[in-house]
N, C-alpha and C positions, 0 to 999 in steps of 0.2 A: 782791596779798596780801589774803586775806579777814580782816576784823576779827573779834574774838572774838564780837561780836553776830551777825554773819552766819553764823558757824560753828554757833552754837547754833540758829539758825533752820533751817539745813540739816539738822541732826541731828533736830530735831522733825519736819520734813516726811518724812524717811526713816523715822522711827519710825512715824508715822501711816500711811504707805503700807504698811509691813510688817504693821501690825496689821490694816488693812483686808483685805489679801490673805489673811492667816491666818484671819480671820473667815469670809470667803467660802468658803475651802477646807473649813473645818469644817462649814459649813452644808450645802453640796452633797454632802459625803461622808455626812452623817447622814441625808439625804433621797434617797438614790440608789436605794432599793428601790421596786418598783412597788407601788401601793396595793392592798390586799386588797379582795375583794368585800364590800361592806357596803351597807345600805339607802341610805346617802347617795350612793353612786356608781352605783347601779342605776337606770336610767331606767324610767319607766312606759310600758307599751304602750297606745296609743290605738287608732287604726284603721289602723295601718300597721306594717310591720316596722321594727325599730329597730336601728341599727348605731352603736356608740359607740367612738371612738378617743381614748384618753387617753394623754398622756405620763406618765412615772413621776414626777410632781411632785404630791403630794397636797394641798399648801397653796396654791401659787401658781396663778392662773387659767390655763386652757389656751390656748396660742397655736399649736396644731398647724396645719399647712397644710391646705388643702382636698385631702385625699388619702385613699385607702382603705388605704394601706400601713401597716405596723406603726409604732409610735412611733419617731421619730428618736433618734439617740444624744444623750445629755445635752450633750455638748460641741459639737454641731453648730450652725451658724447657723440651720438649719431649726427646731431646738427652741426657740430664743430669739425668732425673728422670723417665725413663721408667722402666718396670718391668722385662726386660731381657729375656722373652720367645721368642727368636728369631730363634730357630732351630726347624723347622717343619718336622715331619715325617708322611707321609701317609702310614700307615701300611696296610690298605686295603680299596679299593674303587671300587665299581662295575661301570664300564664305560657304560654298556648297559642299566642301569637303572633298578629299581625294586628290587635291593639288598641292603645290608647293607654297612656301611663304618665306618672307625675308623682311627683317627689321634691323634697325640700328639705334643705339643709344649714344647721344652726343654730349660731350662735356664742354661747356663754355670756358671753364677754367683751364683744362688741359688742351683744348683745341684738338681733340681726337675722338674717335668713335670705337665702339665695340659692337660688332654685328653678328647676327646669327640667322639661320634659316633651315628649311627642310625641303626635301625633294629637289636637290641641286646636284648637277653633275658637271664634270669638267671634260672638255674635249681635248685630249693631249695633243692632237694634230694641230690645234690652234694656239698652243703655247710654245713659244720659241725660247730656248734656254741656251746659255753658254755651254760649251762642250765639257769643260772641267778636265782635271788631270793632264794639262798641257805643259809643254816644256816652257821654261822661263823666257827663252828668246822669242817664243811665239806670242807672248802676251805683252812684252815690253812696248810701250807706246800706245797700247789699246785704250780707247776712251771708256769712261765709267759706264756710259749708256750701253756699250757692247757687252758688258758683264751682267746687266740686269735682264730679267725675263720680259718678253714682249707678248702682249695678249691681243690676238686678232678678234674681230667681231664674232661673237658666239663661242668664245673660249669657255664661258660658263653659261649653263642653261637652267632655268627654273621651270618646273612643271606647272603649266597654266591651269590644269585640272579639266574636268569634263566640260565645263561651261566656256572654255576659252575658244574663240573662233578667230580665223584670219591668220595672216602671216606673223612671224615672230616680231616682237617689239622690244624696245630697250627697257631694262629694269629701272634705270636711273636716268633722269633727264639732266641735260647740261646745266640748267639753272640750279638744281640741287647740288651737283658736283662743285660748281663755282662757290656755293655757300659753305659746304661742309668739307670738301676736299680740294681747296684751291691749289692751282699749280704753282703759283708764286714764281720765284726765280729758278725753279728746278726744271731742267730740260726734260727729264724722264721721271714722271711721278708714278711709281709702280702701283700703289693702291688705287689711284685715280683711274689708271688704265684698266686695272682689274675690274673695278665696278662698272666702268664704261663699256666693257666688253660683254657684260651679262645680258642675256636675252630671255624673254618669257616665251615659251613655245607650247604648242598644243600637245596633248597626251600622245597623239600619233607620232610625233617627232621626238618625244622624250624617251630615249633608250638608256636604261640604266641596269643592264643585266650582266655586264662583265665586271670582273675584278680589275681595278686600275692600280697599277704598281706605282708606289710613291718613292721618288729618289731620296736617299739619305746617305750620309757618310759612315763608313765602317772601316775597321782596321786603321791603317795609316795612309791617308790620301786616296783611298778607294771609294768608289761610288756603287751602291747597290740600289736596285729598284725592287722594293718589297711589296708583294701583294698579300698573300696569306701570312699572318703573323703580326700585322698591325693591330692597334687597339680596336679598330672597327671590325676586323676579321680575325678573331682569335679563337673561335670555337669550331675548329675543324680537326680535332684530335682523331687519328694520330698524326695528321699533317700539321706540323708546328709552324714552319716558315718556308716560304718559297721566294728566293732571291734571284734576280738577274744581275750579275756583277760585271763591272767594267773596270779594269785596272791597268795602269801603265807604270812600268818601272821608273823610279824607285819605290813607288807606292805598292802596297800589298797588304797581306794579312800575316804579320809576324806572330811569334809564339803566343798562343791563347788557349785556354782550357775548354773542354767540353765534357759533359757527363749526362748519361741517361737517355741518349737518343742516337739515331744513326743519320749520317749525312750522305746524300747521293749527289755527286757532282758530274755534270755533263758539259763538256767544252764545246763552244760554238765557234770560237776564233782564237788563234794563238795557242799557248801552252802554259801550264802552271805546274810547279814542283811542290809536292807534298812531302813533309818530313815531320816525324813525331819523336817523342822522347823514348819510345820503345825501340828505336833504331830502324824503323821502316822509312823508306824514301823511294819516291817514284815521280815520274813526270807524265802527265796526261796531255794529249794534244787534241785538236779539233776533231770531234766525232768520238772521242774516248769517254768512258764512263768509269767513275770511281765510287766505291761503296765503303764507308768507314763506320764501324760500330764503336761508339764511345759509351761503354756500359758504366763501369765504376769510375771512370775518369781518364782523360788523356790530355796531354798538351801537344799541340802540333802547330805547324805554320803552312801557309799556302802563299807562294810568291811567284811573280811572273818569271817565265823561263825563256822568253823571247822578246825581241824588239817590238815596239808598237803597243797597241791596245789588246789586252786579253779579255775575252768575253765568255761567259758561261752561265749555266743555271745551277743552283744548289737547293736541294729540298731536304728539310729536317723532318725525320720520322720518329715519333715518340716510341719508347720501349715500355714494356710492362714493368711493374714495380719490382718484380723479382730479379730483373736484369739491371736495375739501376744501382744497387748498393751491394 
């Protein structure tokens, strides 16, 4: 049996629940009409076509999903829990075909953008990076700006297509950068500088025929620049991976397994010591070549054997199925 006190508490909880439900119902009913066109809801056009997708809530911030479709129903989960990227900007798009394109989706709620494009290339000579794998005493006192990449004009190029004429021009105007990628109090804004460096060029100047190596971390503190073997370049069987590695002690490639392919290592600078669990050990120096077959499996290490930075190339070559297991 409930006491008189507990009965009163139950009545109070039920009353508050009913009041909350009634308030929500009245609010959403009174705000169910789509917003009318007004200066506050019309976007300004900069240097691209603008597409705006708003749900019919004039007060609450937009949480629309990343979609070009019409606004979702008020009662749907999509209307409540979208990701908010509802403002689309077509910065460049070749209508005649054969050229590049670039567009961004902006979220007023998150104050961030998701961008995509095609026929875009990077000029590595115009991207300045920190060296990496340096000694501690060399980086003490270094400012943060010195660790961030810097992009010179033309670091990224978009193919203007057959109809593009004249000299290269900027992909994004300063007015749009100030609106969507404001610098604020940040001394070096990496994404703003990246967008600001992009240029639209004619097809005669757009060269995209070489494999560009992408730097990434491997092993312990080592950096490799991988061309063949990335997601974009993975269909070159039997050539699985081509890496240019750069490693300074104590960084390196400690014990790790391989199976089903062969590695061909060529040293460009310094020396590296190879050792495996079969008892093989040897050091290769600049100009030396090492060939290792990892058929059914092997565990080995590759570590610097000299002072300074050791550099080399390593190619992975696939084996036939009968040699894998």
